[in-house]
Backbone as XML, in Angstrom:
<?xml version="1.0"?>
<chain id="A" units="angstrom">
  <residue number="1" name="MET">
    <atom name="N" x="35.342" y="22.690" z="-43.681"/>
    <atom name="CA" x="35.360" y="23.753" z="-42.675"/>
    <atom name="C" x="36.035" y="23.283" z="-41.392"/>
  </residue>
  <residue number="2" name="ASP">
    <atom name="N" x="35.804" y="22.009" z="-41.007"/>
    <atom name="CA" x="36.428" y="21.499" z="-39.791"/>
    <atom name="C" x="37.941" y="21.564" z="-39.859"/>
  </residue>
  <residue number="3" name="THR">
    <atom name="N" x="38.503" y="21.263" z="-41.050"/>
    <atom name="CA" x="39.950" y="21.319" z="-41.211"/>
    <atom name="C" x="40.442" y="22.739" z="-40.990"/>
  </residue>
  <residue number="4" name="ASN">
    <atom name="N" x="39.760" y="23.724" z="-41.592"/>
    <atom name="CA" x="40.152" y="25.120" z="-41.401"/>
    <atom name="C" x="40.055" y="25.514" z="-39.937"/>
  </residue>
  <residue number="5" name="ARG">
    <atom name="N" x="38.994" y="25.077" z="-39.268"/>
    <atom name="CA" x="38.815" y="25.403" z="-37.851"/>
    <atom name="C" x="39.963" y="24.817" z="-37.037"/>
  </residue>
  <residue number="6" name="ASN">
    <atom name="N" x="40.302" y="23.564" z="-37.302"/>
    <atom name="CA" x="41.397" y="22.933" z="-36.568"/>
    <atom name="C" x="42.731" y="23.604" z="-36.865"/>
  </residue>
  <residue number="7" name="GLU">
    <atom name="N" x="42.943" y="24.003" z="-38.114"/>
    <atom name="CA" x="44.174" y="24.717" z="-38.465"/>
    <atom name="C" x="44.252" y="26.058" z="-37.753"/>
  </residue>
  <residue number="8" name="ILE">
    <atom name="N" x="43.139" y="26.756" z="-37.677"/>
    <atom name="CA" x="43.113" y="28.053" z="-36.993"/>
    <atom name="C" x="43.367" y="27.866" z="-35.497"/>
  </residue>
  <residue number="9" name="LEU">
    <atom name="N" x="42.731" y="26.871" z="-34.910"/>
    <atom name="CA" x="42.951" y="26.614" z="-33.482"/>
    <atom name="C" x="44.395" y="26.225" z="-33.212"/>
  </residue>
  <residue number="10" name="THR">
    <atom name="N" x="44.969" y="25.433" z="-34.097"/>
    <atom name="CA" x="46.376" y="25.058" z="-33.955"/>
    <atom name="C" x="47.266" y="26.289" z="-34.078"/>
  </residue>
  <residue number="11" name="ARG">
    <atom name="N" x="46.934" y="27.185" z="-34.993"/>
    <atom name="CA" x="47.696" y="28.433" z="-35.153"/>
    <atom name="C" x="47.623" y="29.260" z="-33.871"/>
  </residue>
  <residue number="12" name="LEU">
    <atom name="N" x="46.431" y="29.317" z="-33.273"/>
    <atom name="CA" x="46.280" y="30.067" z="-32.021"/>
    <atom name="C" x="47.129" y="29.455" z="-30.912"/>
  </residue>
  <residue number="13" name="LEU">
    <atom name="N" x="47.195" y="28.132" z="-30.849"/>
    <atom name="CA" x="48.068" y="27.487" z="-29.861"/>
    <atom name="C" x="49.520" y="27.886" z="-30.093"/>
  </residue>
  <residue number="14" name="ASP">
    <atom name="N" x="49.931" y="27.933" z="-31.346"/>
    <atom name="CA" x="51.301" y="28.349" z="-31.669"/>
    <atom name="C" x="51.567" y="29.778" z="-31.200"/>
  </residue>
  <residue number="15" name="VAL">
    <atom name="N" x="50.596" y="30.657" z="-31.442"/>
    <atom name="CA" x="50.754" y="32.060" z="-31.040"/>
    <atom name="C" x="50.881" y="32.182" z="-29.525"/>
  </residue>
  <residue number="16" name="TYR">
    <atom name="N" x="50.020" y="31.478" z="-28.791"/>
    <atom name="CA" x="50.069" y="31.583" z="-27.340"/>
    <atom name="C" x="51.302" y="30.895" z="-26.764"/>
  </residue>
  <residue number="17" name="SER">
    <atom name="N" x="51.853" y="29.943" z="-27.490"/>
    <atom name="CA" x="53.126" y="29.344" z="-27.091"/>
    <atom name="C" x="54.269" y="30.353" z="-27.262"/>
  </residue>
  <residue number="18" name="VAL">
    <atom name="N" x="54.256" y="31.065" z="-28.384"/>
    <atom name="CA" x="55.258" y="32.121" z="-28.609"/>
    <atom name="C" x="55.125" y="33.187" z="-27.530"/>
  </residue>
  <residue number="19" name="ARG">
    <atom name="N" x="53.891" y="33.593" z="-27.243"/>
    <atom name="CA" x="53.674" y="34.628" z="-26.235"/>
    <atom name="C" x="54.181" y="34.166" z="-24.864"/>
  </residue>
  <residue number="20" name="HIS">
    <atom name="N" x="53.991" y="32.891" z="-24.543"/>
    <atom name="CA" x="54.482" y="32.361" z="-23.271"/>
    <atom name="C" x="56.004" y="32.507" z="-23.184"/>
  </residue>
  <residue number="21" name="ARG">
    <atom name="N" x="56.694" y="32.164" z="-24.264"/>
    <atom name="CA" x="58.161" y="32.290" z="-24.265"/>
    <atom name="C" x="58.598" y="33.748" z="-24.124"/>
  </residue>
  <residue number="22" name="VAL">
    <atom name="N" x="57.878" y="34.659" z="-24.775"/>
    <atom name="CA" x="58.212" y="36.084" z="-24.692"/>
    <atom name="C" x="57.994" y="36.604" z="-23.269"/>
  </residue>
  <residue number="23" name="ILE">
    <atom name="N" x="56.881" y="36.238" z="-22.669"/>
    <atom name="CA" x="56.614" y="36.668" z="-21.291"/>
    <atom name="C" x="57.667" y="36.088" z="-20.351"/>
  </residue>
  <residue number="24" name="ALA">
    <atom name="N" x="58.016" y="34.815" z="-20.538"/>
    <atom name="CA" x="59.049" y="34.192" z="-19.701"/>
    <atom name="C" x="60.377" y="34.923" z="-19.855"/>
  </residue>
  <residue number="25" name="GLN">
    <atom name="N" x="60.697" y="35.357" z="-21.079"/>
    <atom name="CA" x="61.927" y="36.119" z="-21.295"/>
    <atom name="C" x="61.866" y="37.452" z="-20.559"/>
  </residue>
  <residue number="26" name="ASN">
    <atom name="N" x="60.709" y="38.112" z="-20.592"/>
    <atom name="CA" x="60.553" y="39.374" z="-19.871"/>
    <atom name="C" x="60.750" y="39.168" z="-18.371"/>
  </residue>
  <residue number="27" name="VAL">
    <atom name="N" x="60.144" y="38.116" z="-17.836"/>
    <atom name="CA" x="60.279" y="37.827" z="-16.402"/>
    <atom name="C" x="61.736" y="37.538" z="-16.059"/>
  </residue>
  <residue number="28" name="ALA">
    <atom name="N" x="62.396" y="36.766" z="-16.904"/>
    <atom name="CA" x="63.796" y="36.419" z="-16.648"/>
    <atom name="C" x="64.700" y="37.650" z="-16.667"/>
  </residue>
  <residue number="29" name="ASN">
    <atom name="N" x="64.294" y="38.686" z="-17.387"/>
    <atom name="CA" x="65.111" y="39.897" z="-17.511"/>
    <atom name="C" x="64.581" y="41.071" z="-16.704"/>
  </residue>
  <residue number="30" name="VAL">
    <atom name="N" x="63.742" y="40.797" z="-15.715"/>
    <atom name="CA" x="63.137" y="41.866" z="-14.934"/>
    <atom name="C" x="64.190" y="42.745" z="-14.241"/>
  </residue>
  <residue number="31" name="ASN">
    <atom name="N" x="65.346" y="42.194" z="-13.947"/>
    <atom name="CA" x="66.398" y="42.967" z="-13.275"/>
    <atom name="C" x="67.597" y="43.243" z="-14.168"/>
  </residue>
  <residue number="32" name="THR">
    <atom name="N" x="67.445" y="43.071" z="-15.469"/>
    <atom name="CA" x="68.540" y="43.324" z="-16.406"/>
    <atom name="C" x="68.530" y="44.797" z="-16.801"/>
  </residue>
  <residue number="33" name="PRO">
    <atom name="N" x="69.589" y="45.535" z="-16.461"/>
    <atom name="CA" x="69.641" y="46.957" z="-16.817"/>
    <atom name="C" x="69.512" y="47.159" z="-18.331"/>
  </residue>
  <residue number="34" name="GLY">
    <atom name="N" x="68.674" y="48.112" z="-18.718"/>
    <atom name="CA" x="68.508" y="48.462" z="-20.121"/>
    <atom name="C" x="67.588" y="47.545" z="-20.911"/>
  </residue>
  <residue number="35" name="TYR">
    <atom name="N" x="67.096" y="46.471" z="-20.294"/>
    <atom name="CA" x="66.207" y="45.554" z="-21.008"/>
    <atom name="C" x="64.845" y="46.205" z="-21.180"/>
  </residue>
  <residue number="36" name="HIS">
    <atom name="N" x="64.287" y="46.090" z="-22.383"/>
    <atom name="CA" x="62.941" y="46.582" z="-22.645"/>
    <atom name="C" x="62.016" y="45.410" z="-22.884"/>
  </residue>
  <residue number="37" name="GLU">
    <atom name="N" x="60.843" y="45.518" z="-22.314"/>
    <atom name="CA" x="59.817" y="44.484" z="-22.424"/>
    <atom name="C" x="59.526" y="44.178" z="-23.894"/>
  </residue>
  <residue number="38" name="LEU">
    <atom name="N" x="59.337" y="42.901" z="-24.181"/>
    <atom name="CA" x="58.912" y="42.470" z="-25.504"/>
    <atom name="C" x="57.434" y="42.117" z="-25.439"/>
  </residue>
  <residue number="39" name="ASP">
    <atom name="N" x="56.770" y="42.247" z="-26.565"/>
    <atom name="CA" x="55.344" y="41.950" z="-26.645"/>
    <atom name="C" x="55.082" y="41.209" z="-27.948"/>
  </residue>
  <residue number="40" name="VAL">
    <atom name="N" x="53.984" y="40.483" z="-28.003"/>
    <atom name="CA" x="53.578" y="39.763" z="-29.211"/>
    <atom name="C" x="52.338" y="40.441" z="-29.769"/>
  </residue>
  <residue number="41" name="LYS">
    <atom name="N" x="52.434" y="40.907" z="-30.990"/>
    <atom name="CA" x="51.303" y="41.523" z="-31.692"/>
    <atom name="C" x="50.718" y="40.485" z="-32.638"/>
  </residue>
  <residue number="42" name="PHE">
    <atom name="N" x="49.436" y="40.218" z="-32.487"/>
    <atom name="CA" x="48.799" y="39.221" z="-33.343"/>
    <atom name="C" x="47.297" y="39.459" z="-33.500"/>
  </residue>
  <residue number="43" name="GLU">
    <atom name="N" x="46.620" y="39.703" z="-32.400"/>
    <atom name="CA" x="45.167" y="39.681" z="-32.389"/>
    <atom name="C" x="44.524" y="40.682" z="-33.341"/>
  </residue>
  <residue number="44" name="ASP">
    <atom name="N" x="45.053" y="41.894" z="-33.436"/>
    <atom name="CA" x="44.448" y="42.898" z="-34.323"/>
    <atom name="C" x="44.534" y="42.459" z="-35.780"/>
  </residue>
  <residue number="45" name="ALA">
    <atom name="N" x="45.709" y="41.996" z="-36.205"/>
    <atom name="CA" x="45.879" y="41.529" z="-37.584"/>
    <atom name="C" x="45.028" y="40.288" z="-37.836"/>
  </residue>
  <residue number="46" name="PHE">
    <atom name="N" x="44.917" y="39.430" z="-36.847"/>
    <atom name="CA" x="44.111" y="38.219" z="-36.973"/>
    <atom name="C" x="42.632" y="38.578" z="-37.138"/>
  </residue>
  <residue number="47" name="ALA">
    <atom name="N" x="42.153" y="39.528" z="-36.344"/>
    <atom name="CA" x="40.754" y="39.968" z="-36.436"/>
    <atom name="C" x="40.465" y="40.586" z="-37.807"/>
  </residue>
  <residue number="48" name="ARG">
    <atom name="N" x="41.415" y="41.388" z="-38.309"/>
    <atom name="CA" x="41.221" y="41.976" z="-39.649"/>
    <atom name="C" x="41.147" y="40.880" z="-40.708"/>
  </residue>
  <residue number="49" name="ALA">
    <atom name="N" x="42.004" y="39.877" z="-40.602"/>
    <atom name="CA" x="42.003" y="38.773" z="-41.569"/>
    <atom name="C" x="40.716" y="37.971" z="-41.472"/>
  </residue>
  <residue number="50" name="LEU">
    <atom name="N" x="40.233" y="37.744" z="-40.248"/>
    <atom name="CA" x="38.971" y="37.012" z="-40.080"/>
    <atom name="C" x="37.813" y="37.745" z="-40.730"/>
  </residue>
  <residue number="51" name="SER">
    <atom name="N" x="37.839" y="39.065" z="-40.677"/>
    <atom name="CA" x="36.737" y="39.852" z="-41.244"/>
    <atom name="C" x="36.686" y="39.754" z="-42.765"/>
  </residue>
  <residue number="52" name="THR">
    <atom name="N" x="37.764" y="39.321" z="-43.398"/>
    <atom name="CA" x="37.773" y="39.166" z="-44.860"/>
    <atom name="C" x="37.118" y="37.863" z="-45.296"/>
  </residue>
  <residue number="53" name="HIS">
    <atom name="N" x="36.936" y="36.923" z="-44.346"/>
    <atom name="CA" x="36.368" y="35.600" z="-44.641"/>
    <atom name="C" x="37.216" y="34.825" z="-45.643"/>
  </residue>
  <residue number="54" name="ASP">
    <atom name="N" x="38.502" y="35.138" z="-45.691"/>
    <atom name="CA" x="39.444" y="34.459" z="-46.587"/>
    <atom name="C" x="40.368" y="33.606" z="-45.724"/>
  </residue>
  <residue number="55" name="SER">
    <atom name="N" x="40.197" y="32.292" z="-45.793"/>
    <atom name="CA" x="40.964" y="31.406" z="-44.910"/>
    <atom name="C" x="42.462" y="31.496" z="-45.177"/>
  </residue>
  <residue number="56" name="SER">
    <atom name="N" x="42.861" y="31.763" z="-46.411"/>
    <atom name="CA" x="44.298" y="31.889" z="-46.682"/>
    <atom name="C" x="44.865" y="33.154" z="-46.026"/>
  </residue>
  <residue number="57" name="ALA">
    <atom name="N" x="44.070" y="34.218" z="-45.976"/>
    <atom name="CA" x="44.513" y="35.444" z="-45.301"/>
    <atom name="C" x="44.636" y="35.208" z="-43.806"/>
  </residue>
  <residue number="58" name="VAL">
    <atom name="N" x="43.695" y="34.458" z="-43.256"/>
    <atom name="CA" x="43.730" y="34.150" z="-41.818"/>
    <atom name="C" x="44.983" y="33.344" z="-41.490"/>
  </residue>
  <residue number="59" name="MET">
    <atom name="N" x="45.274" y="32.341" z="-42.310"/>
    <atom name="CA" x="46.421" y="31.479" z="-42.045"/>
    <atom name="C" x="47.753" y="32.179" z="-42.319"/>
  </residue>
  <residue number="60" name="ALA">
    <atom name="N" x="47.721" y="33.280" z="-43.055"/>
    <atom name="CA" x="48.950" y="34.014" z="-43.367"/>
    <atom name="C" x="49.389" y="34.936" z="-42.235"/>
  </residue>
  <residue number="61" name="VAL">
    <atom name="N" x="48.504" y="35.208" z="-41.297"/>
    <atom name="CA" x="48.838" y="36.111" z="-40.194"/>
    <atom name="C" x="49.840" y="35.427" z="-39.270"/>
  </residue>
  <residue number="62" name="ARG">
    <atom name="N" x="50.914" y="36.124" z="-38.970"/>
    <atom name="CA" x="51.962" y="35.600" z="-38.102"/>
    <atom name="C" x="52.138" y="36.519" z="-36.895"/>
  </residue>
  <residue number="63" name="PRO">
    <atom name="N" x="52.466" y="35.952" z="-35.751"/>
    <atom name="CA" x="52.726" y="36.808" z="-34.583"/>
    <atom name="C" x="54.015" y="37.606" z="-34.781"/>
  </residue>
  <residue number="64" name="GLN">
    <atom name="N" x="53.992" y="38.837" z="-34.346"/>
    <atom name="CA" x="55.149" y="39.719" z="-34.450"/>
    <atom name="C" x="55.656" y="40.039" z="-33.048"/>
  </residue>
  <residue number="65" name="ILE">
    <atom name="N" x="56.926" y="39.784" z="-32.800"/>
    <atom name="CA" x="57.529" y="40.127" z="-31.516"/>
    <atom name="C" x="58.102" y="41.529" z="-31.645"/>
  </residue>
  <residue number="66" name="VAL">
    <atom name="N" x="57.616" y="42.422" z="-30.778"/>
    <atom name="CA" x="58.020" y="43.822" z="-30.842"/>
    <atom name="C" x="58.479" y="44.290" z="-29.464"/>
  </residue>
  <residue number="67" name="GLU">
    <atom name="N" x="59.340" y="45.287" z="-29.480"/>
    <atom name="CA" x="59.786" y="45.897" z="-28.238"/>
    <atom name="C" x="58.736" y="46.898" z="-27.791"/>
  </residue>
  <residue number="68" name="ASN">
    <atom name="N" x="58.365" y="46.825" z="-26.514"/>
    <atom name="CA" x="57.352" y="47.717" z="-25.969"/>
    <atom name="C" x="58.058" y="48.830" z="-25.201"/>
  </residue>
  <residue number="69" name="ASN">
    <atom name="N" x="57.996" y="50.032" z="-25.739"/>
    <atom name="CA" x="58.631" y="51.186" z="-25.099"/>
    <atom name="C" x="57.626" y="52.096" z="-24.421"/>
  </residue>
  <residue number="70" name="SER">
    <atom name="N" x="56.389" y="51.613" z="-24.259"/>
    <atom name="CA" x="55.350" y="52.493" z="-23.727"/>
    <atom name="C" x="55.347" y="52.575" z="-22.202"/>
  </residue>
  <residue number="71" name="GLY">
    <atom name="N" x="55.896" y="51.575" z="-21.549"/>
    <atom name="CA" x="55.890" y="51.575" z="-20.086"/>
    <atom name="C" x="56.973" y="52.477" z="-19.514"/>
  </residue>
  <residue number="72" name="PRO">
    <atom name="N" x="56.794" y="52.890" z="-18.263"/>
    <atom name="CA" x="57.808" y="53.740" z="-17.630"/>
    <atom name="C" x="59.093" y="52.960" z="-17.375"/>
  </residue>
  <residue number="73" name="GLU">
    <atom name="N" x="60.213" y="53.615" z="-17.618"/>
    <atom name="CA" x="61.520" y="53.010" z="-17.358"/>
    <atom name="C" x="61.965" y="53.315" z="-15.938"/>
  </residue>
  <residue number="74" name="ARG">
    <atom name="N" x="62.621" y="52.336" z="-15.347"/>
    <atom name="CA" x="63.257" y="52.570" z="-14.055"/>
    <atom name="C" x="64.586" y="53.282" z="-14.297"/>
  </residue>
  <residue number="75" name="ALA">
    <atom name="N" x="65.260" y="53.618" z="-13.236"/>
    <atom name="CA" x="66.536" y="54.328" z="-13.346"/>
    <atom name="C" x="67.572" y="53.520" z="-14.124"/>
  </residue>
  <residue number="76" name="ASP">
    <atom name="N" x="67.466" y="52.186" z="-14.095"/>
    <atom name="CA" x="68.437" y="51.349" z="-14.811"/>
    <atom name="C" x="68.061" y="51.135" z="-16.278"/>
  </residue>
  <residue number="77" name="GLY">
    <atom name="N" x="66.974" y="51.770" z="-16.749"/>
    <atom name="CA" x="66.572" y="51.678" z="-18.145"/>
    <atom name="C" x="65.669" y="50.502" z="-18.460"/>
  </residue>
  <residue number="78" name="ASN">
    <atom name="N" x="65.332" y="49.695" z="-17.473"/>
    <atom name="CA" x="64.469" y="48.532" z="-17.658"/>
    <atom name="C" x="63.016" y="48.978" z="-17.497"/>
  </residue>
  <residue number="79" name="ASN">
    <atom name="N" x="62.119" y="48.463" z="-18.341"/>
    <atom name="CA" x="60.716" y="48.857" z="-18.233"/>
    <atom name="C" x="59.782" y="47.671" z="-17.965"/>
  </residue>
  <residue number="80" name="VAL">
    <atom name="N" x="60.326" y="46.554" z="-17.491"/>
    <atom name="CA" x="59.503" y="45.380" z="-17.206"/>
    <atom name="C" x="58.824" y="45.543" z="-15.847"/>
  </residue>
  <residue number="81" name="ASP">
    <atom name="N" x="57.513" y="45.385" z="-15.822"/>
    <atom name="CA" x="56.738" y="45.408" z="-14.583"/>
    <atom name="C" x="56.342" y="43.968" z="-14.287"/>
  </residue>
  <residue number="82" name="ILE">
    <atom name="N" x="56.898" y="43.395" z="-13.240"/>
    <atom name="CA" x="56.681" y="41.988" z="-12.933"/>
    <atom name="C" x="55.205" y="41.669" z="-12.692"/>
  </residue>
  <residue number="83" name="ASP">
    <atom name="N" x="54.464" y="42.587" z="-12.105"/>
    <atom name="CA" x="53.036" y="42.353" z="-11.866"/>
    <atom name="C" x="52.270" y="42.250" z="-13.187"/>
  </residue>
  <residue number="84" name="VAL">
    <atom name="N" x="52.590" y="43.111" z="-14.121"/>
    <atom name="CA" x="51.953" y="43.083" z="-15.435"/>
    <atom name="C" x="52.307" y="41.774" z="-16.150"/>
  </residue>
  <residue number="85" name="GLU">
    <atom name="N" x="53.560" y="41.379" z="-16.059"/>
    <atom name="CA" x="54.007" y="40.151" z="-16.730"/>
    <atom name="C" x="53.331" y="38.917" z="-16.136"/>
  </residue>
  <residue number="86" name="MET">
    <atom name="N" x="53.210" y="38.858" z="-14.836"/>
    <atom name="CA" x="52.586" y="37.694" z="-14.204"/>
    <atom name="C" x="51.100" y="37.623" z="-14.549"/>
  </residue>
  <residue number="87" name="SER">
    <atom name="N" x="50.452" y="38.771" z="-14.640"/>
    <atom name="CA" x="49.054" y="38.819" z="-15.057"/>
    <atom name="C" x="48.924" y="38.349" z="-16.509"/>
  </residue>
  <residue number="88" name="ALA">
    <atom name="N" x="49.813" y="38.820" z="-17.361"/>
    <atom name="CA" x="49.796" y="38.406" z="-18.765"/>
    <atom name="C" x="50.059" y="36.912" z="-18.898"/>
  </residue>
  <residue number="89" name="LEU">
    <atom name="N" x="50.938" y="36.387" z="-18.068"/>
    <atom name="CA" x="51.237" y="34.960" z="-18.092"/>
    <atom name="C" x="50.010" y="34.137" z="-17.707"/>
  </residue>
  <residue number="90" name="ALA">
    <atom name="N" x="49.290" y="34.565" z="-16.682"/>
    <atom name="CA" x="48.080" y="33.860" z="-16.255"/>
    <atom name="C" x="47.011" y="33.907" z="-17.349"/>
  </residue>
  <residue number="91" name="LYS">
    <atom name="N" x="46.815" y="35.067" z="-17.959"/>
    <atom name="CA" x="45.836" y="35.207" z="-19.038"/>
    <atom name="C" x="46.217" y="34.326" z="-20.219"/>
  </residue>
  <residue number="92" name="ASN">
    <atom name="N" x="47.489" y="34.340" z="-20.580"/>
    <atom name="CA" x="47.964" y="33.554" z="-21.700"/>
    <atom name="C" x="47.777" y="32.061" z="-21.439"/>
  </residue>
  <residue number="93" name="ALA">
    <atom name="N" x="48.083" y="31.612" z="-20.227"/>
    <atom name="CA" x="47.912" y="30.199" z="-19.881"/>
    <atom name="C" x="46.444" y="29.795" z="-19.962"/>
  </residue>
  <residue number="94" name="LEU">
    <atom name="N" x="45.560" y="30.672" z="-19.518"/>
    <atom name="CA" x="44.126" y="30.395" z="-19.579"/>
    <atom name="C" x="43.651" y="30.269" z="-21.028"/>
  </residue>
  <residue number="95" name="LEU">
    <atom name="N" x="44.096" y="31.165" z="-21.883"/>
    <atom name="CA" x="43.721" y="31.100" z="-23.298"/>
    <atom name="C" x="44.271" y="29.838" z="-23.957"/>
  </residue>
  <residue number="96" name="TYR">
    <atom name="N" x="45.512" y="29.496" z="-23.665"/>
    <atom name="CA" x="46.117" y="28.288" z="-24.226"/>
    <atom name="C" x="45.310" y="27.064" z="-23.800"/>
  </residue>
  <residue number="97" name="HIS">
    <atom name="N" x="44.985" y="26.996" z="-22.527"/>
    <atom name="CA" x="44.207" y="25.875" z="-22.007"/>
    <atom name="C" x="42.828" y="25.812" z="-22.668"/>
  </residue>
  <residue number="98" name="THR">
    <atom name="N" x="42.205" y="26.949" z="-22.861"/>
    <atom name="CA" x="40.891" y="27.003" z="-23.508"/>
    <atom name="C" x="40.950" y="26.431" z="-24.918"/>
  </residue>
  <residue number="99" name="PHE">
    <atom name="N" x="41.956" y="26.851" z="-25.688"/>
    <atom name="CA" x="42.066" y="26.356" z="-27.061"/>
    <atom name="C" x="42.407" y="24.861" z="-27.096"/>
  </residue>
  <residue number="100" name="THR">
    <atom name="N" x="43.194" y="24.375" z="-26.156"/>
    <atom name="CA" x="43.469" y="22.934" z="-26.135"/>
    <atom name="C" x="42.193" y="22.154" z="-25.824"/>
  </residue>
  <residue number="101" name="GLN">
    <atom name="N" x="41.360" y="22.689" z="-24.947"/>
    <atom name="CA" x="40.098" y="22.028" z="-24.629"/>
    <atom name="C" x="39.150" y="22.013" z="-25.830"/>
  </residue>
  <residue number="102" name="ILE">
    <atom name="N" x="39.120" y="23.096" z="-26.584"/>
    <atom name="CA" x="38.277" y="23.148" z="-27.782"/>
    <atom name="C" x="38.753" y="22.120" z="-28.808"/>
  </residue>
  <residue number="103" name="ILE">
    <atom name="N" x="40.057" y="22.048" z="-29.016"/>
    <atom name="CA" x="40.600" y="21.064" z="-29.955"/>
    <atom name="C" x="40.288" y="19.649" z="-29.478"/>
  </residue>
  <residue number="104" name="ALA">
    <atom name="N" x="40.476" y="19.386" z="-28.199"/>
    <atom name="CA" x="40.187" y="18.054" z="-27.660"/>
    <atom name="C" x="38.720" y="17.698" z="-27.865"/>
  </residue>
  <residue number="105" name="SER">
    <atom name="N" x="37.835" y="18.647" z="-27.693"/>
    <atom name="CA" x="36.412" y="18.421" z="-27.902"/>
    <atom name="C" x="36.117" y="18.090" z="-29.367"/>
  </residue>
  <residue number="106" name="HIS">
    <atom name="N" x="36.743" y="18.825" z="-30.283"/>
    <atom name="CA" x="36.551" y="18.558" z="-31.712"/>
    <atom name="C" x="37.051" y="17.168" z="-32.077"/>
  </residue>
  <residue number="107" name="VAL">
    <atom name="N" x="38.199" y="16.785" z="-31.557"/>
    <atom name="CA" x="38.762" y="15.456" z="-31.839"/>
    <atom name="C" x="37.836" y="14.370" z="-31.288"/>
  </residue>
  <residue number="108" name="ALA">
    <atom name="N" x="37.316" y="14.559" z="-30.095"/>
    <atom name="CA" x="36.403" y="13.577" z="-29.507"/>
    <atom name="C" x="35.133" y="13.446" z="-30.348"/>
  </residue>
  <residue number="109" name="THR">
    <atom name="N" x="34.628" y="14.565" z="-30.840"/>
    <atom name="CA" x="33.442" y="14.546" z="-31.698"/>
    <atom name="C" x="33.724" y="13.795" z="-32.996"/>
  </residue>
  <residue number="110" name="GLN">
    <atom name="N" x="34.875" y="14.045" z="-33.577"/>
    <atom name="CA" x="35.237" y="13.357" z="-34.819"/>
    <atom name="C" x="35.412" y="11.852" z="-34.573"/>
  </residue>
  <residue number="111" name="ARG">
    <atom name="N" x="36.027" y="11.491" z="-33.468"/>
    <atom name="CA" x="36.178" y="10.065" z="-33.146"/>
    <atom name="C" x="34.821" y="9.402" z="-32.982"/>
  </residue>
  <residue number="112" name="SER">
    <atom name="N" x="33.907" y="10.075" z="-32.315"/>
    <atom name="CA" x="32.551" y="9.523" z="-32.139"/>
    <atom name="C" x="31.858" y="9.347" z="-33.481"/>
  </residue>
  <residue number="113" name="ALA">
    <atom name="N" x="32.012" y="10.313" z="-34.347"/>
    <atom name="CA" x="31.390" y="10.230" z="-35.670"/>
    <atom name="C" x="31.971" y="9.077" z="-36.483"/>
  </residue>
  <residue number="114" name="ILE">
    <atom name="N" x="33.279" y="8.909" z="-36.396"/>
    <atom name="CA" x="33.938" y="7.833" z="-37.145"/>
    <atom name="C" x="33.526" y="6.463" z="-36.620"/>
  </residue>
  <residue number="115" name="SER">
    <atom name="N" x="33.433" y="6.346" z="-35.309"/>
    <atom name="CA" x="33.090" y="5.049" z="-34.716"/>
    <atom name="C" x="31.578" y="4.797" z="-34.722"/>
  </residue>
  <residue number="116" name="GLY">
    <atom name="N" x="30.803" y="5.779" z="-35.104"/>
    <atom name="CA" x="29.357" y="5.628" z="-35.202"/>
    <atom name="C" x="28.630" y="5.682" z="-33.874"/>
  </residue>
  <residue number="117" name="GLN">
    <atom name="N" x="29.225" y="6.291" z="-32.907"/>
    <atom name="CA" x="28.586" y="6.378" z="-31.577"/>
    <atom name="C" x="27.961" y="7.725" z="-31.353"/>
  </residue>
</chain>
């Protein structure tokens, strides 16, 4: 079970790394005419896979980068809201940091168990 947990946590780090790059791309294109915000879809599919209790289904879930057309467009056709992106970046960084701390804790526990302390 520990291996599956570590694999899942590692997968989550990968997802939040992808999301960071997508948000950074949105921020970089905030003034690009016609640019539409990109988003990463993952959590809903991940939650559905978790509910099956099938570890192979959980590990098969991949993040999907999609164009978000739901926000209002400016006159230049761009729909990136810098405030929304900066908030998403802060949330994403917090989640990434949380998962790294959980992994570090698991590794420390395993090291203690191996060394008999």
